[in-house]
C-alpha positions as CSV (number, residue, x, y, z in Angstrom):
1,M,134.5,104.9,66.8
2,N,133.1,105.0,63.2
3,N,133.2,102.0,61.2
4,E,135.8,103.2,58.5
5,L,138.1,103.8,61.0
6,E,137.6,100.5,62.9
7,S,138.0,98.6,59.4
8,S,141.5,100.1,59.0
9,I,143.1,99.1,62.1
10,P,143.9,95.6,61.1
11,E,145.3,97.2,58.1
12,I,147.5,99.5,60.2
13,Q,148.7,96.9,62.2
14,K,149.8,94.7,59.3
15,E,151.7,97.4,57.8
16,K,153.3,98.0,61.2
17,E,154.2,94.4,61.6
18,K,155.7,94.4,58.0
19,F,157.8,97.1,58.9
20,E,159.3,95.9,61.8
21,I,160.1,92.6,60.1
22,K,161.9,94.2,57.1
23,S,163.7,96.5,59.7
24,Y,164.6,93.3,61.8
25,L,165.7,91.4,58.6
26,T,167.8,94.2,57.3
27,K,169.7,94.3,60.2
28,Y,169.9,90.4,60.9
29,L,171.0,89.7,57.3
30,E,173.3,92.8,57.2
31,L,171.5,93.9,53.8
32,Q,172.3,97.0,51.9
33,E,169.8,99.8,51.5
34,N,166.8,98.4,49.6
35,E,168.1,94.8,49.5
36,I,165.1,94.2,51.5
37,N,162.9,94.6,48.6
38,K,164.5,91.3,46.8
39,I,162.9,89.2,49.7
40,D,159.6,87.9,49.0
41,F,157.2,87.2,52.3
42,I,154.4,84.8,51.8
43,E,152.0,83.7,54.8
44,A,151.8,80.1,55.7
45,K,148.3,79.7,54.7
46,N,149.3,80.7,51.2
47,L,152.0,78.0,50.8
48,Q,151.6,75.8,47.8
49,D,152.0,71.8,47.1
50,Q,154.0,70.1,49.6
51,Y,154.5,72.6,51.9
52,K,150.7,73.2,52.4
53,N,150.7,69.5,53.3
54,Q,153.2,70.0,55.9
55,L,151.6,73.0,57.1
56,Y,147.9,70.8,57.6
57,F,150.2,67.9,59.3
58,M,150.8,70.6,62.2
59,H,147.0,70.7,62.9
60,D,147.3,74.1,64.1
61,T,145.4,77.4,62.7
62,R,147.8,79.7,64.9
63,L,150.6,78.7,62.2
64,E,148.8,80.0,59.2
65,N,149.7,83.7,59.8
66,I,153.4,82.9,60.3
67,K,155.3,84.8,57.6
68,I,157.9,83.0,55.4
69,A,160.7,85.1,53.9
70,I,162.0,83.7,51.0
71,V,165.8,85.2,50.8
72,P,167.6,85.2,47.3
73,D,170.6,83.0,47.8
74,S,173.1,86.0,47.1
75,L,171.8,87.6,50.5
76,W,171.8,84.6,52.6
77,V,174.0,84.7,55.6
78,K,176.9,82.1,55.4
79,G,177.1,79.7,58.1
80,I,173.4,79.3,58.8
81,S,171.7,76.4,57.4
82,S,169.2,76.7,54.4
83,S,165.9,77.4,56.8
84,E,165.8,79.2,60.0
85,S,163.1,80.0,62.7
86,H,162.6,83.3,64.2
87,A,159.8,81.9,66.3
88,E,159.6,85.2,68.6
89,K,159.0,87.2,65.4
90,N,156.4,84.8,63.7
91,L,159.0,84.5,61.2
92,I,160.7,81.4,58.9
93,L,163.6,82.4,56.9
94,F,164.1,80.2,53.8
95,K,167.2,80.3,51.2
96,Q,165.5,80.6,48.1
97,G,167.2,78.1,46.2
98,S,166.4,75.4,49.1
99,F,162.9,76.7,49.1
100,E,162.2,76.1,45.5
101,K,164.1,72.9,45.4
102,D,162.5,71.2,48.4
103,Q,158.8,72.4,47.3
104,N,158.2,69.5,45.0
105,D,161.0,67.1,45.7
106,P,159.5,64.1,47.3
107,N,162.9,63.1,49.0
108,N,163.0,66.5,51.1
109,I,163.1,66.0,54.8
110,A,160.4,68.5,55.7
111,W,162.2,71.3,57.1
112,M,159.2,73.3,56.9
113,V,157.7,71.1,59.4
114,H,160.8,71.7,61.6
115,E,160.6,75.4,61.2
116,L,156.6,75.4,62.0
117,A,157.2,73.2,65.0
118,H,159.7,75.9,66.4
119,C,156.8,78.6,65.8
120,Q,154.5,76.3,67.6
121,D,156.6,75.3,70.5
122,Y,157.2,79.3,70.8
123,L,153.2,79.8,70.7
124,D,152.8,77.1,73.2
125,D,155.3,78.1,75.7
126,K,156.5,82.0,75.1
127,D,158.2,82.3,78.6
128,N,160.0,79.0,78.6
129,Y,161.1,78.7,75.2
130,E,164.6,80.2,75.7
131,I,164.9,78.2,78.7
132,K,164.2,75.0,77.2
133,M,166.7,75.8,74.5
134,Q,169.2,75.4,76.7
135,K,168.0,72.6,78.8
136,P,169.3,69.1,77.4
137,A,166.8,66.6,76.1
138,F,169.1,63.8,77.0
139,E,171.0,64.2,80.0
140,N,173.4,61.3,79.4
141,L,174.4,62.9,75.8
142,K,175.1,66.2,77.5
143,S,178.0,67.8,75.7
144,E,179.5,71.4,75.9
145,Y,176.8,72.6,73.2
146,T,173.1,72.9,73.5
147,Y,172.2,72.1,69.9
148,P,170.7,69.9,69.0
149,N,170.4,68.2,72.3
150,N,167.9,70.4,73.5
151,Q,164.1,70.3,74.6
152,V,163.1,72.6,72.0
153,E,165.1,70.5,69.1
154,K,163.6,67.5,70.5
155,F,160.0,68.6,69.9
156,T,160.8,70.1,66.2
157,F,162.8,67.1,65.0
158,T,160.1,64.7,66.4
159,K,157.4,66.6,64.4
160,Q,159.6,66.5,61.5
161,F,160.3,62.9,61.7
162,K,156.6,62.0,62.3
163,Y,155.7,63.6,59.4
164,L,158.3,61.7,57.4
165,K,157.2,58.4,58.9
166,N,153.6,59.2,57.9
167,K,154.7,59.7,54.4
168,G,156.3,56.4,54.2
169,M,159.9,57.6,54.1
170,D,162.4,55.2,55.5
171,R,164.4,55.8,58.5
172,E,167.9,55.1,57.1
173,Y,167.2,57.6,54.7
174,I,166.4,60.4,56.9
175,F,169.6,59.2,59.2
176,Q,171.8,59.3,55.9
177,T,170.7,62.7,55.0
178,L,171.3,64.1,58.6
179,K,174.7,62.6,58.7
180,K,175.9,64.8,55.9
181,H,174.9,68.0,57.3
182,Y,175.9,67.3,61.2
183,Q,178.8,66.7,63.5
184,P,179.2,62.7,64.5
185,E,178.6,63.8,67.7
186,D,175.0,65.0,67.0
187,L,174.1,61.5,65.8
188,P,173.3,59.5,68.6
189,F,170.6,62.6,69.5
190,F,169.0,61.9,66.2
191,N,169.2,58.0,66.3
192,R,167.3,58.2,69.7
193,L,164.2,60.1,68.2
194,L,164.2,58.1,65.1
195,D,164.4,54.8,67.3
196,K,161.6,56.0,69.3
197,I,159.3,57.2,66.1
198,Y,160.6,54.2,63.9
199,K,160.3,51.3,66.7
């Protein structure tokens, strides 16, 4: 194989991945023709400011190539939170308004760490990731829903809370923030994780 062809293989692979991600998101977000072009993509290694610190906290170079899709608020799917991991695609979605607001907000509770932790957990154990999503983290908190009390969310929220504690964020502030976004029956799960981290 000549050198020119060899050097073009990674570029061809990148273009293929980009096309696959765009096709996937077009379907997932139910986009109209060309709306995908309104979405900005950034690799995790190119994140700035507070997000860069959140990436460094993970101590995992595999995460540097995770793609972050910054989706305009007008294209965001109602009913999903302001960020979402698609770990099996090496992809994180962020609602643009939240991404921009959280970027330099000292009071944001590190959703980038949370989503990166999903990708890390998937990379660590691809074969069992989906199984762990269905397995309760705490058996005696079992309910009809597997979210958030499952082994994957235990891993991701633990990383997130450790980062926040490391930054000096108050336990009660984190809990009160979560309380605004989650159901009362979810709160014992968060309390257990916070108790362990802030003991």
